[in-house]
C-alpha positions in Angstrom: 22.3 -15.0 -31.1 24.3 -12.6 -33.2 27.3 -13.6 -35.3 30.3 -13.9 -33.0 32.7 -10.9 -33.4 30.2 -9.4 -35.9 31.7 -6.0 -35.6 34.9 -7.3 -37.2 33.1 -9.2 -40.0 34.6 -8.6 -43.4 34.1 -9.3 -47.1 37.0 -9.8 -49.5 36.7 -7.4 -52.4 37.1 -10.3 -54.9 33.9 -11.9 -53.5 32.0 -8.8 -54.4 33.3 -8.0 -57.9 34.7 -11.3 -59.0 31.8 -13.4 -57.7 28.5 -11.7 -56.7 28.6 -9.1 -59.5 30.5 -11.3 -62.1 28.4 -12.1 -65.1 30.9 -14.7 -66.2 31.6 -16.6 -62.9 30.3 -20.1 -63.2 28.5 -20.0 -59.9 28.2 -16.2 -59.4 26.6 -15.3 -62.7 23.1 -16.1 -61.5 23.7 -14.1 -58.3 25.1 -11.2 -60.5 21.8 -11.2 -62.5 19.9 -10.9 -59.2 22.0 -8.2 -57.7 22.3 -6.2 -60.9 18.5 -6.2 -61.3 18.4 -4.6 -57.9 20.7 -1.8 -59.0 24.1 -3.0 -57.7 27.2 -2.7 -59.9 30.9 -2.1 -59.7 30.2 1.6 -59.4 28.3 1.2 -56.1 29.8 -2.0 -54.8 30.5 -0.3 -51.5 26.8 0.0 -50.9 26.4 -3.8 -51.4 29.2 -4.4 -49.0 27.6 -2.1 -46.4 24.2 -3.8 -46.8 25.7 -7.3 -46.4 27.7 -6.2 -43.3 24.5 -4.7 -41.8 22.9 -8.2 -42.0 26.0 -9.7 -40.3 26.1 -7.2 -37.5 22.4 -6.7 -36.7 20.5 -9.9 -37.6 20.2 -13.1 -35.6 22.0 -16.2 -36.7 19.4 -18.7 -38.0 21.7 -21.8 -38.3 25.2 -22.9 -37.5 27.1 -25.6 -39.5 30.3 -27.1 -38.3 32.7 -27.9 -41.1 36.3 -29.1 -41.4 37.2 -25.5 -42.2 35.4 -23.8 -39.3 31.9 -22.8 -38.2 29.5 -21.4 -40.8 26.8 -19.1 -39.7 23.6 -18.6 -41.8 21.9 -15.2 -41.4 18.7 -14.1 -43.1 18.1 -10.4 -43.4 16.9 -7.6 -45.6 19.0 -5.2 -47.6 18.1 -1.8 -49.1 18.8 -1.7 -52.9 19.7 1.2 -55.2 16.4 0.6 -57.1 14.5 1.8 -54.0 13.4 -1.6 -52.9 14.2 -4.0 -50.0 14.8 -7.7 -50.5 15.3 -10.6 -48.1 18.5 -12.5 -48.6 20.3 -15.5 -47.0 23.9 -14.9 -46.1 26.6 -17.3 -45.0 29.6 -16.3 -43.0 32.5 -18.5 -41.6 34.9 -18.3 -38.7 37.7 -20.4 -39.9 39.3 -22.9 -37.6 41.9 -21.1 -35.4 40.5 -17.7 -36.3 38.1 -15.3 -34.5 36.9 -13.0 -37.3 33.9 -13.9 -39.5 34.3 -13.6 -43.2 31.7 -13.6 -45.9 31.2 -16.8 -47.9 28.1 -16.3 -50.0 24.6 -14.9 -50.3 21.4 -15.7 -52.3 17.8 -14.6 -52.4 15.8 -16.0 -49.5 12.8 -18.1 -50.3 10.5 -19.2 -47.5 9.9 -22.9 -47.4 
């Protein structure tokens, strides 16, 4: 199944620059290292956003998790990177309780078990 209302999925700007690309965020700095090595930066953050949204809109949900805040959807997909490489990532999206639109929660490199 695809992410419900995937065409309306969105990513808050602060999640991109203040988390995924932040080299000082306590949790995000390891993700920033990963994404910066792939050529993503504040100068091309729109490309990162587009690639994450492509995963949300075109890849199948691999897992759903019911939480007190809503339903989380895990989606694994590949993104194209500025360094002319593709990588597989795991993304998490949530549709908050009482809402219908999915919003981005987090992402990380995908490692097969």
